[in-house]
N, C-alpha and C positions, 0 to 999 in steps of 0.2 A: 725810433724807439722799438726795443725788442722786449719780449716777455719770456721768462723762464718759470717753470712750475716746480714747486716743492710738494712732495707727498706728505700728507698729514701723518704726524707721529713718527716721522723719519727725518734725521738730520739732512741738511743740504750741504754738500761738500764742495769746496772750491780749491783748485790747485793753481797757485800763482807760480809761474815760471818767469824768469827774467834774464836778460842779457845773454841769450844764446850766441848772438853775434857771429854768425857763420862767416868764416873767411875762406874763400876759394883762392889759393895762392896763384892759380893759373889764370885768374882774371885780374891780377894786379895791374894797375895803370902805369905806375912807374916801375921800370925794370929792377931798380935797387931798393924798392920799398920794403922788402922782407929779407931777412937773413936766410941763409941756406938751411939752417936747422929749423927755422919757422916753416919754411916751405915743406920740408919733409914731415914735420910734426902735424901739420894741419891739412894734409891731403885727403884723409878719410873722414868724411862728415859723420858716418855712423859711429866710428870709434871716438871721435872728438865730442860729439854732442847727442846725436839721435838715439843712441843706445841708452844714454842716461835718461832722456825724456821718456822713452818706452818703459824703462824700469820704474820711474816715478809714477807714471800713469797707472801702471799695474799695481804698485804698492798702495796708492791713495784711493784709486777708483772714484775719481771725482764726478760730480754732476755737471760741472762747468770748469773750463780751463781759461785762465786769463794770463796773457803774456804782457809784462809791463815794459816793453820796449827793447830796441836793438835786437830784433829777430835775426837780422842779417847785418853785416858790415857793408853798407852800400858801396863803399869805395872798391870792394873786391867782388862786386856782383854786376859787372857791366852788362851781361847778357840776361840777367834776371833768373838764371838757373838755380841759384842758391835759394832764392825766395820761393820758386816753384817747388823745390824739394821740401822746403819747410812746410808749405801749404799741403803738399801730398802727405807728409807725415801726420800733420794735425788732423786732416780729414780721415786718415786711416783708423783713428780711434772711435769714430762715429759718436763723438761726444760734442755738445755745443762748446765752442771755443771763441775767444775774442782776443784782441790785442790793442795796445796803444803804440803810437810811433815814438821811437827813441831818437836821439840826436844822430845816430849813424844810419838808420834805415833809409833816410831820404837823401843821402849824399849823391850829388850829381857832378859837382866840380870840386876838386881838391887841389890845394897848393902843396907841392912837395919840392923842397929845396928851392931852386930858382925858377921852377916851371909850374904851370897850372895844367891839370889833367881833367879831361871829361871821363867820368867813371859810371856810377850806378844809374839805375832806371828811375829812381825817385818815388816819392810817396803816391803821386797821382797814378802812376802805372801800377803800383802795388794795390792801391784801393780798387782800381778797375779790374785787376786780375782776380782778387778774391770775390768781387761781386759776380763775376761771370764764370768762375771755376770752382765754387764751393757749395756744399749742401749744409754743412754744420757750422759754418763761421757766422757769428753775429758781430758784424762790424759795419759801421756807417762812417763814411768820410766826412759827412756834414758840410756845412758852409765852408768852402775852401778858402775863403778870405780869413778864416780863423785858424787855418792849418788843416790838419787831417786827423780824423779819428776823435772828434768831439761828439759823444753820444751817450745814451744811458740805457739801462736795462731794468725792468721791473721784475722782482721775484714774487710770484703769486702762490698763495695756498687757498684752496676753495674759492678761487676767482677773486681773492682779495689781495691787494699789494701789501706785502709784509716787510720787504726790504727793497732797496734800490742800489744800483751800482753805477757810478758816474765815471766815465772814461774821458780823459782830457789830454790834448797835445801840449807838451811843454817845449816843443821846438828845439832849436840848437844845432841844426844841420849846417855846420860850418859858417854859412853866410848869415844865419839868423841870430837874433838874440835868444835868450831863454826866458821861460816863464809865460804866463797867460797874457794874451793881448786884451785890450779893453773890450773888443768885440766879444771875446770869450767870456768876460765877466758879465756882460749883458745877457749872453746866452745862458750862463750858469744861473743867474737870478731867475730867468724864465723857467728853467728846469726845476729849481727848488720850489718856485711858486706853484708849478704844476703838480709836483710830487706831494707837497705839504698842504694843499688847499683844504683838505679835510682833516688836518692834523699831521704832526710830524711823522715821517716814515723813516725808520732806521736806514742809514746809508753808509756805504763804503765808497771811497774814491780811489781810482787807480790812475797813475800817470808815471812818467819815466824819471824826470829830474826832481830831486827832493827840494822842498821849500826850506827857507832859512830856519824855520822852527826845529828842524832836525838837529841843527847846530845848538840852538838854545836848549833843547831838551837834554842832550848829552852833557852839555856844560853845566846846566843847573843841577842835575841829579848825580853826575859822575865826574865832575870836575874839569872835563875837557871833552872836545868832540872826538878825540882819539881815546877810546875807553873799552874796557872789557867788563862785561856784566856777567855773562856765563858763556861757556864755549861748547857745551854739550846739548844745547836745546832746552835745558831746565830753566825755570823761572825763579826770580828772587821774590822778596816779600811784596814788591810793588807790582809783580806780574811782568816785569821787564826781563829781557834776555838778549843774547847775542853780543856782538862786539863791532867796533869801528876800527879798522886797521889803516884807513886813509882819511884824509881831511875831506869833509863834505863839499862836493861841488853842487851848489845850490842856486836857486833863484830867490830873490828877496822881494816880497810884495806884501806889505803889512795889511793893505786893504783886502787882499784875497783871504788871508788868514782870519782877519776879523770878521769877514762876511761868513766864512764857513762856520766859525764858532757861533756866530749870532743865530744861525739856523737851529742849532741844538740837536740836529739829527745825525750828523756825521760821527760815527763811532771810531772809525779808523781810516788811515790813508796808507796806501801801499805803493812803493816806488822801487826803482832799480838804480841803474847808472853807475854807482860806485861799487865796483866789482868785489871788493874785499870787505865791504860793510854789510852786516846782516843783523843789526840791532833792532829791537822793538821797544820803544819807550813811550809811556803815556805822558802827554803834555797838555795841560789846560783842557783836560776832558776828552782829548782825542789821541788815540794810540797811533804813533808814527812808526811804521814798519818797513824796513828794507826786506825785499825778497832775497833769497839765497840764489846766487848765480848758478846757472846750469851750464855744463860743458866747459871745455878747456880752451876755447878760442880767446885770444887776447890774454891779458893778465888775469890771474885767478888764484884762489886759495881754496877755501871750503866750497864744495859743490853740493847742490841739492835743490830744494824748492820749499815753498811755504804752503802749508795746509790750513785752510780756514773752514771751520765747522759752524754752521748756523743752526740753532735750536730755538725756535720761536723768537723771543727778544734777546736771547743770549748768543754770544759767539765765542769761539775759542781758536786761538792761533798757535800753531806749532811748527817748528822747523823739521823738515824731513832731510836728514843729512846722509850723503852717500860716502 
């Protein structure tokens, strides 16, 4: 468990980045895995992604940065050099930063056509690397039977916890299923019991793959999971914004959703994964928000990030579009 501090009478600003998904074409396992134009386009990591991150950090000036998965495309990081470059970039800001694992980060073995290839370094190596090579990273691998990156952070003001941020692994690296394990649910209940023992503490959750309720929210209020609410970051009368340009790739776990609702303290959930979705819709009292993809690796459309501002019990979410 980690602690962040909020200055009194000053907002606390969070920058959510998602799906940087660095591809090093020269580390591809299968020789024909990429087209020639992709190899040429994705050679320069600064041009493809890091310059965008630098610009966003400079624009938002966050107190904490959270990356909601797929920092690297593990299949294209056999030597771990892309992840090392990512860590070096994040450390250069000298701002507390955290991440959750996406379905591509931990890729170790991939099937391609009629063969199987050994590729990335995996989540264990990444967890050990940040533990031993960072000063500003707040990340805990947690009980590795539950996956990697199940942990939480308290936000304190005057030594009193005023918000909490829960990070969770939604798995999905090729050979895995997606969604929380039963062991994670037991862990999550212990976390909420700890946080709320003296009364409910406002909470945000951050993970990579969206839950099924992202589908239900879009369908209920906008007729279909493919929907356009706004395209310029402005909000409608419900406070919703953004659009979904692809069908939601989700995990379905009704007990997970019902438990989160029952606690009454989670105000919003932030995810990534679906690169061209950036909607934010309130559903059954919880705001379900896609982060805006940053960088041009893999498929993409709108680029940017999500800014979250906390003022006492209130919060405000806005898209930062590049």
